[in-house]
N, C-alpha and C positions, 0 to 999 in steps of 0.2 A: 224139399230140396230140388234144385234144377240140375239134373244130371243126365248124361247121355253116354251110351257105350263108346261111341267114337270120341267124345270129348275126354273120357277117362283114358282112352288109348293115347290120345294126343298129349295128355298131361304127362305121360311118361317121357316124352321127348323134351319137356321143359321142367322136369321135376326139381332141378337145381334152383332156378329162379323162384319157383313156387315155395320151396323149402325156406329160402331166405326171407321171403315175404311173410311166411307163417311165423318164423322165429322172431322177427322184429315186431310183428303184430302181437304175439304173446308177451313180449317184453313190454310193449306199451300198455297192454291190459294189466300186466302185473303192477306197473307203476300206478295205474288208476286205482287198483285194489289197495295198494299200500297207502296211497293218498287218502282213500276212503277210511281206512282203519285209523290212520293218524288223526284225521279230522274228528272221527267218532270219539277217540280217546281224549282229544283236546276239549270237545264239548262236554264230555263226562267229567273231566277235571274241573272245568268251569262250574258245572253243576255242584261239585263238591267244594268249590271255593279254593281250589289249589291252583293259583295263578301261575306259579313258577313252572309246574308240570305242564299246564296248558300252553305256555309260551314255548317251552322246549319242544313239545309235540308239533306246534305250529311251524317252528323253524325247520324241523325235519320234513314236515309236509311241503314247505316251500322248496326245500332241496330236492324232494322227489318230483315236484312240479317242474323244476328246472331240468332234471334228468329226463323227465317224460318229454319235454319239448325237444331235447336233443334226439331222443329215440324216435319221435314222430318225424323229425327232419330226415333221419336215417331211413325210416320206413318209406316215406314218400319218395326219397331219392332212389331207394332200392326198387320201389314199384315202377317208377319211370324206366329205370334200367331194365328191369325184368320185362316190362311191356315192349320195349324196343327189341330186346333179344327174342322174345316170343314171336313178335311180328316177323322178324327176319327169318327165324327158323321155320315158321309155318309157311311163309311165302316161298322160301327156298324149296320146301318139300312139295308144295303145290306146283311150282314151276317145273320142278324135276318130274313130277307126275304127268304134267301136260306134255313134256317132252317124250315121256315113255308112251303116252297114249297116241301121240302123233296127229297128223292132219285129219285122219279118218274120224277121230273123236270130235274135232272142232267143226267139221262140216255138218255134224248132226246137232249142234247146239248154237244158240245165238251168242254172238261175240259179247254183247252187252251183259248177258247173264253170267258168262264166265268172268268178265271184268268185275262185275259186282261181287262175285264170290271172292276173287283175289284181293280186291280192295276193301269193300265195305264188310264182307264176311270176316276177313282177318282182323279188321279193326274192331269188329264186335267180339271176337274171341280174345283179343288182348285184355280187356278188363275182366273177362270171365276168368282167365287164368291168373292174372296179376292181382286182382282184388277180390273177386267173388269166391273162388275156391279157397284161398287162404283164410277168408273170413268165415267160411263154413267150418273149417277146422277150429278156428278160434272160438266160434259160437258154441260148438259142442264141448270144448275143453274148459273155457273160463267159467261159465255158469255151473258146470258140474262140480268143479273144484270149490267154488264159492258156496254153493248150496251144501256140499258135504261138510265144509268147515262150519257153516252156520248151524248145521244140525247139532254140532257139539255145544253151541251156545243157546239156541232156542229151537228145539225140534219142531214145534208147531209152526213157527214162522218159516222154517226151512221147508216144511211140507207144502205150505201155501205158496211160497215162492217157486219151489220146484214145479208144482202143478201149473202155475201161471206161465213159466218159461216153456214147459212142454206144450201147453196150449197154443202159445204164440208160434211155436215151431210146427205144430201138427195141424191145427184147424185150417190155416190158410191153404194147406195142400189140397183141400177139396176143390179149390178153384184152378189148380195147376193144369189139369187136362184142358179146360176151356181156354185158359190163357195160351197154352202152347198151340192149340188148334187155331186160335185167332192170330197168334204171332206168326205162324207159318203162312196164313192167308195174307197177312200184312207184308211179310218178306217177299212173297210171290208178286204182290202188287208193286212193291218197290223195285224188284228186279225187272218186271215188265216195263215199268216207267223208265228205268235207266236204259234198258235195251232200245226202247223206242226213241229216246232222246239221242242216243249214240247214232242210230241209223239215220235220224233226221239230220244230224250234223254232217255225217259222212256223205249223205246224198243230197245236200242242200242245193248244189248246182242243178241236179235233175229236178228237184221239187220246184225250183224257180223257173226252169225251162218249161215245165208243164203247168205252171200256175197252181201248184198243189200245196203251197206253203200254208194257206189258210185251212185247208182240209186236214192236213197233218197236224197243224196246231190245235184244231178242235179235238182230234183224237188224243193228243197229248194232254189236253185239258181234262178229258174224260178219265184218262189214266190217273192224273193227279187227284181228281175227285175220288176215285176208287181208293187210292192210297190214304187220303184224308179220312174217308168213312171207315176203312178197316182199322186205322190208327185209333179213331175215337171209340170204336166198339171194343178194342183191346183195353183202352184207357178206363172205360167204365168198370170193367171187371177188376182191373188193377186197383182202382180207387176203393172198391169194396174191401178187397183184401187188406189194403193199407189201413183202412178204418178199423177193421176187426183187430188187426195187430196192435194198433195204438190203444184201443180200449183194453185189451188183455194186459198190455204193459202197465197201464195206469192202475187197473184193478188189482193186478198181482202185487204191485208195490204197496198200494194202500192196504190190501189184505194182510201182507206180511207185517207191516208196521202195526196194524191194529192187533194182530196176534201177539206181537212182542209187548205192546202197551198193555194188553189185557193181562198177560203174565206178570208184568211189572206191577199192575194195580191190584192183583189178586192178594187176598190175605196171606200173610206169611211168605210173600215173594222175596223178602230179603231186604237188605239195607238199600236206601235210595241211591247210593253211589253206583254199585255194580248194576242195578236194574236200569238206571239211566243209560249206562254204557251199552247195555243190550239193545235198548230202543234205538239209540243213535247208530249202533253197529248194523242193526237190521236195515235201518233207513238207508245208510250209505252203501251197504253191500247190495241191497236191492237195486239201487241205481246202477251199480257196476255189473250186476247180473244181466240187466237188460241192455246195457250199453252195446255189447257185441251183437245182441239180437237186433237192436235198432240199426246198427251199422250194416248188418246183413240185409235188412230191409232196404236200406239206401243203396246197397250194391246189387240188390235183386234185379234192378233194371239192366245192369251190366250182364248179369248171368242170363237174363231172359233174352237179350240181344244175341248172346253167344249161341244159345240153343236153337234160336230161330234161324240163325245163319248157318248152323252146322249141316243142314240138309243139303245145301249146295256143295259144301265141302265133302260131305259123305258121298254124294254122287260122283264127285271127281276122284276121290281116293279109292272108291270101290269099283270104278269102271275098269273093264278088262281091255288091255291093249289089243288092237287088231293084229299086231305082230309083236308078241312079247320077246324081250331080249333074253333068249334062252341059249344062245350060242356060247361055246366054250373056247373057240380059237381066237387068240388075241392078235393074230396076224395071218395074212393069207400065205399058206405054204407055197414054197417055190419062188418067192419074190425077194429073196435076200439080195440078189444082184440087181434088182430093179427090172424094168421092162414092162411093156403093155400086156394086160391079161387077155385071155380068151373069154368071151361072154357067150353064154348059151341060155336060151329058153327051151326047156325040154318038155314038150307035151303039157304046157301050162294051161290050166283052166281056173277061172275065178268068177264067182257069182256074188254080187253085193247083197248084204242082208236085206231081206224083204222082197227080193226080186226073184223071179223064176228063170229068167233068161240069163245065161252067162255073159259077162262083159267081155271075156276072152275065152276061147274054146279051143283046146288042144293046139296051142300056138307053139311052134318050134322055130327058133331063129338062132343063127350062129354069127357072131362077130369075131373074126379071127384077130389075133394080136396085131395091134397097130393099124387095123383097117376100120373103115367107116361104113356103118350100116344105117340105112334110113328106114323108118316106119312111116308109111303114108296111108291115106285113106280118108273117107269122109268123116264128119263129126259123129262121135258115138261108135266108131269102129273098134275102139279098144286101145288106142295108142297111149293115152295118158295112164290108163290102167297098167299097161306094161311098165311104164316108168315107176309107178307107185309100187309095183311088185319088185322091181329091181332095187329100189331104195328101202324096201321093207316097211313102207307105210302100211302095206297089206301083205298077207301070205296067201299063196295059191292053195285051193282045196285039192288040186291034183297037179302032178308034175313038179318041176323044180326049176330054179334059176341058179346057174353056176358061174363061178369065176375060176378059170384054170381047173375045171372039173370038180371044184369044191362047192357043195351046196351052201348058198349064202346064209341059210338058217343055222349053220354050224359056226358061223363067225359071230363074235359079239357085234352089237350095233356100232360100237366105236370103231372096231376093226373094218367093218364094211364101209362105213362112211369115209374112212381114211383112203379108200380105194377110188372114191367117186367124187367128181366135181360136177355141179349142175348149174346150167343157165336156164332158168325157168321162163315160161311164157309170161307170167305175171311177176315181173322183177320186183323184189321188195328191198328198198333201201331205207335204213333207219334214220331217225332224226339224230344227226351227228355230223362229224366232218367226213369228207371223202376218205381220208386216211382211216378213220374209225370203221367205216363200212368195208373197206378193203381188208383190214386186219381181222375181220370176222373169220376169214379163211385161215389166217396164220397170225396169231396175236404178236409173235416175236419178230415179224418181218421188219427189215430196215427200210428207211426211206428210199434207198437205192433200189431195193427189191420191189417196192410199190411202183416206182416209176418204170422199172423194166416190164412188169406185168401190164401196166397201163399202156406202154408203147406197143407191146405185142397185141393188145386188144384194140389198138387204134384210139385210145382214150386220153393219152398223155397231153396232146396239144390243147384240147378244150379244157381239161382239168387245170393245166398251167395258166390258161387264160381267165380262170375264175378269179374273183376278187382276192381271195386268200389262197389260191392254188389248192393244194391237198388239204389245207386247214380250213377250207370253206365249209361252213355248216349248211348241210342240205335240209330242206324242209321235210315234213313227214312224208314218208314213202318216196322221197327224192323228188318232190313236186317242183323244185326249182330247176330241174333238168328236163330236157325233151325226152321223148320215148326212146329215140336212138341213143342218146347219151346215157340214159339209165341202163340200157341193154349192154353198152360197151363197158360201163363200170361193173356190171354184173359179170361180164366175161372176164374182165381183169381180175375180179375177185376169185373166179373159178380157176384162172391160170395161176394165181398166187398160191392156191392150195396145192398145186403141182401133183394132182392125183393122176394115176395112170389111165383112168377111165373117165371120159368126158361125155356128159349127157346134155344135149341141146334140145330143150323142149319148146318148140315154136319160138326160137330165139329171135326171129325177125318179124314176128306177127304184128307188132305195133309200130312199125316204121314205114316210111315211104320208100320208093324205088331207090332214091339216091342213098338213103340211110341203109337200106338193105345191101346195097353194093359194098358200102364201107364195112359193114359188119361181116358180110360174106368173105371179104378178103382177110379180116381178122380171124374169122373162124377157120379159114384154110390154114393159116399159120398155127393156130391153136391145136389143130388135129395132128400136127407132126409128132410122131413118136408116141401117140396115144391111141387106144381103142376108143372109138367114138360111136355113140348111138344118137341119131338125129331124129327128132319127131317134127313133122312139118305138114302144114296145109299147103303152103306155097311150094309147089313142086320145083320152081326155079332154083330153090336152095339145095336140092338134093340130087340134081342131075349128075354131079361129079362124085357121088357116093360110090364106094366100091360095090355095094350090094343094096338093092332096094326091095323092101318087103311091103306088099300091098295088103292091108287089112280091110275086111268087109264083114260087118255083122259079127265082129269078135273073132273071126277066123282068118287064116292066111289064104288070100285069094290067088296070089301069084307072087313070084319073086324073081329077081335077076338084075342085070345091069340096065341102065337107062335105054340104051339102044335096043337091046334084046326085048325089053318089055314093050317098047313102041312097036317093034316088028310083030310082036305077038298079037297086037290089036285087042287086048283084053281090058281088064278093069283099069290098069294104069293108063292106057291110051285114052280111055274115056275121061279120066281125071285131067290129063294133060290137055285134051281138046276143050274141056269145060273151062279151063283157065287160059286158053289161047296162048299156050307157051310154044315158042318155035321149037321144032324138032332139032 
């Protein structure tokens, strides 16, 4: 049998649909068994020359066949329903888990592999739960009951039949380890191919620019060849197992019938009538004993796909979040009346896994309520790490981050995220309308509220000029908008969230000087009444900040106002000089 600890655990989440499929499957098998016994009785009646009894039994057999057809329709309908429900539940659980793991997990894995797990992996588990597992239960139940009944009719035939059924179920298991090993190899090859194809599609413009389409195409062809070869190696073993199972099924049926016929032909076996019925009963029941076994063999491929796909799902479900949701406070204390919070980094140190040097080291920063603090410094200074620590994508190994003096780790992640709105450097807009993208921040927002937030962000005019206004469908990642337009939509989305703490992470990094000026004016309006943390490479965007903190090599190099830092002639002055920004 193809089982896995994680699959059994997951089965508990969908035990209702599985139970329905098992129940209907048993009902169908019962109908097959009743049909077999009625046909055996009819043939025995014909052998005795009792035509009226034969016709009556045949009519009952036709009625059972009609009932069985209805049951099969119900079973298939239930299987489709169960499959859809199983896929929805599994994907919901996996997406929820991805949300718990956060960006820190995704940066360590290929997007294509995660996508393959969520799409193809779940598709592989659907038939495992909706067809294979129910059939396992049916396969152990139906032959057991039929062989036990047959033992009361012909013990010898029952023994032969029982041994054959056991052989069909046990002997192919000797190939399971090889099949699973080759199946995992095939799944890895499939995931690698899917990942490479996704990267090639996402980076097609770059590939064309560097004339690398042919080289990448050759690499994809090699990946495809590897997938083909691993599939064929798996298929060779599978065909051997299928052949052995088919032989045992035929041999078991023939052996049981021969045992019954031998008992019938033996001296003193009894009258021809009952003996003939025994032979026909053994023949018909043998077919029904092996029918669930053959169905299990047919569904075996579905089960096999499920267990080869489970490794990626197991990795996802067993991964530990970088910042687990262990907080217990459902709201930030002291904010019943609203108001901007005080933000503090208190002696914060964080080192990424596998690295010896801390990304931030003993960083202490304070943003007073309603004030704007800017973090500046060269690339790799630790600015983005500070944002990740604030958003709890990561947790510091030393020190703490607080809002109004409350360690953010004591807040639930939902409570923390309700306090913060973010405009990121790499703005992500989803394929959908402008309104859909804005309502990610507040699903119940009215059209008037959308427009108000867009006006504050300086985005309303260009949105209104789009072909369908706020109902215009944006391309993937907002590709139909310019960089500046995407940033303003992202800012409008952040304003719509109406959070008291606003984080601007390189919010003007992808726009030209004119676009930067437009966004800068929108940002100035957005900061009113909010505590604001600004991350910037372009120092022209932070000169009006209430306080500027310069990071270098993960530590605070200096801090103060724009004028004071320039007068000090230190690290900030060197950054300003390098960017040729007027004092």
